[in-house]
C-alpha positions, 0 to 999 in steps of 0.5 A: 905735801909731806906723809906725815903732814897729810896724817896729821891734818886727817887727824885734825880733820876726823877730830873737829868732825867728832867735835861738831858732831856730838852726840845725836841721840839716846842709845837703846840702854838709855831709852831702856832706863829712861821706860823703866823709870817712867813706869816706875813713876807712873806706878807710884803715882797711881797708887798715889792718886787711888789711895783713901786720902787722896781719892777723898780729897779729889772727891770733895774737890770735885762735889766743891766745884759741882755746889758752887753757884755763879 
C-alpha cells in the first residue's frame, strides 16, 4: 500500500472512531453549571413553599385530609 493511501486510511479510521464514540459525558464545567442551577432552583422552591400563602394552603389541605371521615 502506498504511503499516501495509508495516511488517508488512517484519517478515515480516526474520524469514524471519533463519530462512533461520540460524547461520553459532561465536563467539569457542565457539572458546575448544573449544580449551580439545581441549587438556585432549590432555593426558589424553598422560598415558595415556606411563604405564608403556600404554607397556609398546605396546612388547610392537611387539616381537611385529617378531618375527613371514611
